[in-house]
C-alpha positions in Angstrom: -15.3 -19.4 -32.3 -11.8 -18.9 -31.0 -9.5 -16.0 -31.9 -7.1 -17.0 -34.6 -3.6 -18.1 -33.4 -1.7 -15.2 -35.0 -3.7 -12.6 -33.2 -3.3 -14.5 -29.9 0.5 -14.5 -30.4 0.5 -10.7 -31.2 -1.5 -9.9 -28.1 0.5 -12.2 -25.9 3.7 -10.6 -27.1 2.3 -7.1 -26.5 1.2 -8.1 -23.0 4.7 -9.2 -22.1 6.2 -6.0 -23.4 3.6 -3.8 -21.6 3.7 -5.9 -18.4 0.1 -7.1 -18.7 -1.6 -3.7 -19.1 -3.0 -2.0 -22.2 -5.7 0.5 -23.3 -8.7 0.1 -25.5 -7.0 2.1 -28.3 -3.9 -0.2 -28.1 -6.2 -3.2 -28.3 -8.0 -1.8 -31.3 -4.7 -1.3 -33.1 -3.6 -4.8 -32.3 -6.9 -6.5 -33.4 -7.2 -4.4 -36.5 -10.9 -4.7 -36.9 -13.2 -2.5 -39.0 -16.1 -1.8 -36.7 -16.9 -1.3 -33.1 -19.2 -4.4 -33.1 -16.4 -6.6 -34.5 -14.0 -5.1 -31.9 -16.2 -6.0 -29.0 -16.8 -9.5 -30.4 -13.0 -10.0 -30.5 -12.6 -8.7 -27.0 -15.3 -11.1 -25.8 -13.4 -14.0 -27.3 -10.2 -12.9 -25.5 -12.1 -12.6 -22.2 -13.6 -16.1 -22.6 -10.2 -17.6 -23.4 -8.8 -15.9 -20.2 -6.2 -13.9 -22.2 -7.5 -10.6 -20.8 -9.9 -8.9 -18.5 -11.5 -5.5 -18.5 -10.1 -3.7 -15.4 -12.0 -0.5 -15.7 -13.5 1.3 -18.7 -10.6 1.7 -21.2 -8.0 -0.4 -19.5 -7.5 -4.2 -20.0 -5.1 -6.5 -18.1 -3.7 -10.0 -18.4 -4.0 -12.6 -15.6 -0.9 -11.2 -13.7 -0.4 -7.5 -14.5 2.3 -5.4 -13.0 0.4 -3.3 -10.5 2.9 -0.5 -10.6 2.4 -0.2 -14.4 -1.3 -0.5 -13.9 -1.3 2.2 -11.3 0.4 4.6 -13.7 -2.0 3.8 -16.5 -5.0 4.3 -14.3 -3.8 7.7 -13.3 -1.1 9.1 -15.5 -0.4 12.0 -13.1 0.4 10.0 -10.0 3.6 8.8 -8.4 4.4 5.7 -6.4 5.0 6.5 -2.7 4.6 5.3 0.9 5.6 1.7 1.5 5.8 1.0 -2.2 8.5 3.6 -2.8 10.3 3.1 0.6 10.7 -0.6 -0.2 12.0 0.2 -3.7 14.6 2.6 -2.1 15.4 -0.1 0.4 14.5 2.1 3.4 12.2 -0.7 4.7 11.9 -4.4 4.3 9.3 -5.9 2.0 5.7 -4.7 1.8 2.6 -6.7 0.7 3.3 -7.6 -2.9 -0.3 -7.2 -4.0 -0.7 -3.6 -2.6 0.5 -0.5 -4.4 0.4 3.0 -3.0 0.5 6.1 -5.2 -0.2 9.8 -4.7 -2.2 12.0 -7.0 -3.9 15.5 -6.9 -7.5 15.2 -5.8 -9.6 12.7 -3.9 -8.6 9.3 -2.8 -9.4 6.4 -5.1 -9.0 2.7 -4.4 -9.0 -0.1 -6.9 -9.5 -3.7 -5.7 -9.3 -6.8 -7.8 -8.2 -10.4 -7.7 -4.8 -9.2 -8.9 -4.3 -6.9 -5.9 -5.1 -3.5 -4.6 -4.1 -0.1 -5.9 -4.6 2.9 -3.6 -4.3 6.4 -4.9 -4.2 8.9 -2.1 -5.1 12.5 -2.8 -2.8 15.4 -2.1 -2.9 19.2 -2.5 -1.2 20.6 -5.7 1.5 22.4 -3.8 2.6 19.1 -2.2 2.7 17.2 -5.5 6.5 17.1 -6.0 9.6 15.1 -5.2 9.3 12.3 -7.7 11.4 10.9 -10.5 10.4 9.1 -13.7 12.0 5.8 -14.8 10.7 3.6 -17.6 7.4 5.5 -17.7 6.8 5.0 -13.9 6.7 8.0 -11.6 8.1 7.3 -8.1 8.8 9.5 -5.1 12.4 9.9 -4.2 13.5 8.6 -0.8 12.9 11.8 1.1 9.5 12.5 -0.4 8.4 8.9 0.2 9.3 9.3 3.8 7.5 12.6 4.1 4.4 11.2 2.4 4.4 8.3 4.8 4.4 10.5 7.8 2.0 12.9 6.3 -0.7 10.2 5.7 0.1 8.6 9.1 -1.1 11.8 10.7 -4.2 11.5 8.6 -5.0 8.0 9.9 -3.3 5.9 7.2 -1.9 2.6 8.7 1.0 0.5 7.3 2.3 -3.0 7.4 5.6 -1.6 8.9 6.3 0.5 12.0 7.1 4.1 11.0 9.1 4.6 14.2 11.4 1.6 14.0 11.4 0.1 10.5 12.6 3.0 8.3 16.3 3.3 7.7 16.6 7.0 8.6 20.3 7.1 8.1 19.8 6.7 4.3 17.8 10.0 4.1 19.3 13.3 3.1 18.4 15.8 5.8 19.2 18.8 3.6 16.6 17.6 1.1 14.0 17.0 3.8 14.6 20.5 5.3 14.2 22.0 1.8 11.0 20.0 1.2 9.5 20.9 4.6 9.4 24.5 3.6 6.5 23.6 1.3 4.4 22.3 4.2 2.2 24.8 6.0 1.2 22.5 8.9 3.5 23.3 11.8 2.4 20.1 13.7 3.5 18.0 10.7 6.9 19.8 10.4 7.6 19.3 14.2 6.5 15.6 13.8 9.0 15.0 11.0 11.8 16.8 12.9 11.2 14.7 15.9 12.5 11.6 14.0 16.0 13.2 13.8 16.4 14.7 17.2 16.6 12.6 20.4 
């Protein structure tokens, strides 16, 4: 039995507004069902009709979710960084559209799906700073995205762009970088960053 048309329209409208991502609690509110059993029956109908898919426990997505929104919903206390943020700030050219990088406190976590890949890199609490919030999305500012990129490069992370030639260094504020570098205890890293601005 198919989901009734009115519910399909309500869910489709919600998916557009939330860029293809929503939680179990949001779905329960939308479906307005009385029991857990009925709720999961309704969810099963939606999945069979290709309207939504369970991404992980508690998070559902449409066929083409916004990966940046999904990243934030997967880990509320995380911010977009590395190539994802550098590209948004126009410090590099385009990056793979189906890969999103974010930073969070704790261990690395990778989410792979047919929609794309979301990579949450772990960082120490004292280095979790330098981001701004816009429309519910946390994103590193230019200087922190640059520092994060170099930081993880030294840890073995590789990118689709060349860190030595593809980043528009002239768009960075050196005073902000100097201020941020005071928070880093690794002298090798600090020297590495400074080498980008001194011939």
